[in-house]
C-alpha positions as CSV (number, residue, x, y, z in Angstrom):
1,T,109.4,126.2,77.1
2,L,105.9,125.1,77.8
3,S,105.8,127.5,80.9
4,V,106.4,130.5,78.6
5,T,104.0,129.8,75.7
6,D,100.4,130.6,75.1
7,R,100.0,127.9,72.6
8,S,102.2,125.1,71.6
9,Y,102.4,122.7,68.8
10,I,104.0,119.3,68.2
11,I,105.0,118.8,64.6
12,S,106.4,115.8,62.9
13,D,107.3,115.7,59.2
14,G,105.6,119.1,58.6
15,I,102.3,117.7,60.2
16,I,100.8,119.3,63.5
17,L,100.1,116.2,65.6
18,V,99.1,117.9,68.7
19,S,98.3,121.7,69.6
20,G,96.9,123.6,72.5
21,T,97.8,125.5,75.6
22,S,100.5,124.3,77.8
23,A,97.9,122.8,80.1
24,E,96.3,121.0,77.3
25,L,99.4,119.6,76.1
26,V,100.6,118.5,79.4
27,N,97.4,116.5,79.9
28,N,97.1,115.2,76.3
29,Q,98.0,111.4,76.1
30,E,99.2,111.6,72.6
31,A,101.6,114.5,73.5
32,R,102.9,112.5,76.3
33,R,103.6,109.4,74.1
34,I,105.1,111.4,71.3
35,Y,107.1,114.1,72.9
36,L,106.8,114.8,76.7
37,G,107.0,111.2,78.0
38,E,104.5,109.4,80.4
39,K,106.3,110.6,83.6
40,F,106.5,114.3,82.5
41,H,104.9,116.5,85.3
42,M,104.1,120.3,85.4
43,P,101.7,120.5,88.4
44,E,101.2,124.3,88.1
45,F,99.2,123.6,84.9
46,M,97.4,120.7,86.5
47,A,95.9,122.7,89.3
48,K,95.2,125.8,87.5
49,D,93.9,125.1,84.2
50,N,92.6,121.5,84.7
51,S,90.2,121.7,87.7
52,S,87.3,120.4,85.4
53,L,89.5,117.5,84.4
54,Q,90.4,116.7,87.9
55,E,86.9,117.0,89.0
56,D,85.8,114.7,86.2
57,L,88.4,112.1,87.1
58,L,87.3,112.4,90.7
59,N,83.7,111.8,89.9
60,K,84.7,108.8,87.8
61,G,86.6,107.4,90.5
62,I,83.7,107.7,93.0
63,A,81.3,106.4,90.5
64,L,83.5,103.2,90.0
65,Y,83.8,103.0,93.9
66,R,80.0,103.0,94.2
67,E,79.7,100.4,91.4
68,K,82.2,98.3,93.5
69,N,84.7,98.4,90.8
70,Y,87.4,98.9,93.1
71,Y,90.5,98.2,90.9
72,E,89.6,100.7,88.3
73,A,88.6,103.3,90.9
74,I,92.2,102.9,92.3
75,Q,93.6,103.3,88.8
76,V,91.6,106.5,88.1
77,L,92.3,107.9,91.6
78,T,96.1,107.2,91.4
79,E,96.2,108.8,87.9
80,L,94.6,111.9,89.5
81,I,97.0,112.0,92.3
82,G,99.9,111.6,90.0
83,M,98.6,114.9,88.3
84,S,97.9,116.6,91.6
85,P,99.8,114.9,94.5
86,E,98.2,117.0,97.2
87,F,94.6,116.6,95.9
88,E,93.3,115.8,99.5
89,K,89.9,114.5,98.4
90,A,91.3,112.2,95.9
91,I,93.8,110.6,98.4
92,N,90.9,110.3,100.8
93,C,88.7,108.5,98.2
94,R,91.5,106.2,97.2
95,G,92.1,105.3,101.0
96,I,88.3,104.5,101.5
97,T,88.5,102.4,98.4
98,Y,91.5,100.6,99.8
99,V,89.5,100.1,103.1
100,A,86.6,98.5,101.0
101,M,89.2,96.1,99.3
102,T,90.7,95.3,102.8
103,R,94.0,96.8,101.7
104,Y,94.5,98.4,105.0
105,E,98.0,99.2,104.9
106,E,97.7,101.2,101.7
107,A,94.7,102.8,103.2
108,L,96.6,104.0,106.3
109,Q,99.3,105.4,104.0
110,D,96.7,107.5,102.2
111,F,95.2,108.7,105.5
112,H,98.6,109.5,107.0
113,E,98.8,111.9,103.9
114,T,95.3,113.3,104.4
115,V,96.0,114.1,108.0
116,R,99.3,115.9,107.0
117,L,97.5,117.8,104.4
118,S,94.6,118.9,106.7
119,P,95.3,118.2,110.3
120,A,92.0,120.0,111.4
121,S,89.8,117.6,109.5
122,A,87.9,115.2,111.8
123,K,87.1,112.9,109.0
124,N,90.7,112.4,108.2
125,Y,91.6,111.3,111.7
126,F,88.4,109.0,111.8
127,Y,89.4,107.3,108.5
128,R,93.0,106.8,109.7
129,G,91.6,105.3,112.8
130,V,89.5,102.9,111.0
131,A,92.4,101.7,108.9
132,G,94.4,101.4,112.1
133,F,91.6,99.4,113.8
134,Y,91.4,96.8,111.0
135,L,95.3,96.4,111.2
136,G,95.0,95.8,114.9
137,K,96.9,99.0,115.8
138,V,94.4,99.6,118.6
139,E,96.3,102.3,120.6
140,Q,96.8,104.5,117.4
141,A,93.2,103.8,116.3
142,T,92.0,104.8,119.6
143,Q,94.1,108.0,119.6
144,D,93.0,108.9,116.0
145,L,89.3,108.3,116.7
146,K,89.4,110.2,119.9
147,K,91.0,113.2,117.9
148,S,88.3,112.9,115.4
149,K,85.7,113.2,118.2
150,L,87.5,116.2,119.7
151,L,87.3,118.0,116.4
152,Q,83.8,116.9,115.7
153,P,82.0,115.8,118.7
154,D,78.9,114.6,116.8
155,L,80.8,112.1,114.7
156,A,78.8,109.0,115.6
157,E,80.8,106.6,113.4
158,A,83.9,107.3,115.6
159,D,81.7,106.5,118.8
160,A,80.8,103.1,117.2
161,F,84.5,102.2,116.7
162,L,85.5,103.3,120.1
163,E,82.8,101.2,121.6
164,E,84.0,98.2,119.6
165,I,87.5,98.9,120.9
166,S,86.3,99.2,124.4
167,R,84.6,95.6,124.1
168,M,88.0,94.1,123.2
169,D,90.0,92.0,125.5
170,G,93.1,94.4,125.5
171,P,95.4,95.8,122.8
172,L,96.6,92.6,121.7
173,A,93.2,91.3,120.8
174,R,92.8,89.8,117.4
175,I,91.2,92.1,114.9
176,D,89.3,90.2,112.0
177,G,89.9,92.3,109.0
178,S,88.2,89.9,106.7
179,S,84.8,91.4,107.2
180,E,83.3,93.7,104.5
181,G,83.6,97.4,104.3
182,V,84.1,100.0,107.0
183,S,80.9,99.5,109.0
184,S,81.5,95.6,109.9
185,H,81.4,96.8,113.7
186,E,77.7,97.0,113.1
187,T,77.4,93.2,112.7
188,H,77.7,92.7,116.5
189,S,74.2,92.4,118.0
190,G,73.5,94.2,121.4
191,T,71.3,91.3,122.5
192,G,72.6,88.8,125.1
């Protein structure tokens, strides 16, 4: 009935516990706890009426990432993705956070999804290539990084990873995923 009402009320023992538009109720934690259930999902209200809520959650996730509070960032971004499963920017941010945590398999899954959602985005291929690189999936990483360069020729970050791959001793070379962050390739000095 939420999809056909302008305003709804959750009443118990003659007392209005929660009221609001359908979108407000769908996103109200108390309404979920009392009546709807935690897994209740109505994406049509999430996307239309709650863009500011989504933007707030995205900004909170990004702020937590910048503070290096990765676990909380993952929680916030996962909640946001649960509300809007095809919110590409949130999926991308969560993937980047997984890379920072050296959780490359999970990052790779997120970047597979962002490539599916926006196959013309150079950054999506770049990030998937980075996750593949750290997992030792050199061939796939090379393909993704080259695709990112094809889509955006001035993507210098992709050049750096492709250069690193070219210095490796073949596709079975060991990749050390224990270094910090996406830009660990910069730790190699060019002096000899």
